C-alpha positions in Angstrom: 22.8 54.1 -0.2 20.7 55.4 2.7 20.4 54.3 6.3 17.0 53.9 7.9 15.8 53.0 11.4 13.1 50.4 11.8 10.2 52.8 11.9 11.2 54.5 8.7 12.1 51.2 7.0 8.6 49.8 7.7 7.1 52.7 5.7 9.1 51.8 2.5 7.3 49.9 -0.3 7.6 46.3 -1.1 10.4 45.6 -3.6 12.9 47.8 -1.7 16.4 46.3 -1.8 18.3 46.5 1.5 20.7 45.0 4.0 19.6 44.7 7.6 22.1 45.2 10.4 23.3 47.1 13.4 26.2 49.5 14.1 28.2 48.9 11.8 27.7 45.4 10.4 25.1 44.4 7.9 23.7 41.1 6.7 23.4 40.1 3.0 21.1 41.7 0.4 17.4 41.2 0.8 14.2 42.3 -0.9 11.4 43.8 1.3 7.9 42.4 1.0 4.8 43.8 2.6 5.0 45.5 6.0 3.0 44.3 8.9 2.3 46.3 12.1 5.9 46.1 13.4 7.3 43.5 11.1 7.6 42.7 7.4 8.1 39.9 4.8 11.4 39.6 3.0 13.1 37.5 0.3 16.7 36.4 0.6 18.2 35.7 -2.8 21.0 33.6 -1.3 18.6 30.9 -0.2 18.0 27.6 -2.0 14.7 25.9 -2.7 13.9 23.5 0.1 10.8 22.1 1.8 12.3 22.0 5.4 15.4 22.5 7.4 16.5 18.9 7.1 16.3 19.1 3.3 18.3 22.3 3.4 21.2 20.7 5.4 21.1 17.7 3.0 21.2 20.0 0.0 24.0 22.1 1.4 26.0 18.9 2.1 25.4 17.8 -1.5 26.5 21.2 -2.8 29.7 21.0 -0.8 30.5 17.4 -1.3 29.6 16.7 -4.9 28.9 20.1 -6.5 25.2 19.7 -6.9 23.3 22.9 -7.7 19.8 23.8 -6.7 17.5 26.6 -7.8 17.2 29.8 -5.8 14.4 29.9 -3.3 11.7 32.4 -4.2 9.7 32.4 -0.9 9.2 35.4 1.3 9.7 34.9 5.0 8.6 36.9 8.0 11.4 38.8 9.8 9.9 38.3 13.2 12.8 39.6 15.2 11.3 42.8 16.5 14.7 44.4 17.2 14.0 48.1 17.7 17.7 49.0 17.2 18.1 47.4 13.8 19.3 49.5 11.0 18.6 49.2 7.3 21.1 50.1 4.5 18.7 50.8 1.5 19.9 50.8 -2.1 19.0 54.0 -3.9 18.5 54.4 -7.7 22.2 54.9 -8.5 23.1 51.9 -6.4 20.5 49.7 -8.1 21.7 50.7 -11.5 25.3 49.7 -10.5 24.0 46.4 -9.1 22.1 45.7 -12.3 25.3 46.2 -14.2 27.0 43.5 -12.1 24.1 41.2 -12.6 24.1 41.8 -16.4 27.9 40.9 -16.6 27.3 37.8 -14.5 24.5 36.7 -16.9 26.7 37.3 -19.9 29.5 35.2 -18.4 27.0 32.3 -17.6 25.6 32.5 -21.1 29.1 32.0 -22.5 29.5 28.9 -20.4 31.1 30.1 -17.3 30.3 28.6 -13.9 
């Protein structure tokens, strides 16, 4: 993995897998979309498909209370935070290959009927 500052991160191509953070705590995995002037679009694979924040809360409550499942959200969102001191832990090729291996195992387990 490689650490980038904001200016260098904005130069990276869309599709880059990363975790945004600060010294020394990082958020969850995200996928970079197009860069804007001092901002970018991103995809958070841990989000669920919703139309608004009220529906999101309702769906989270249903997931917690009765075990409902919802599809992963596939929307890209604008970061919009403009925090110059943010750091970006970027996955390199070897990291992505390892991550792919974990995903492949998880898919095999799900195909065998695992939850």
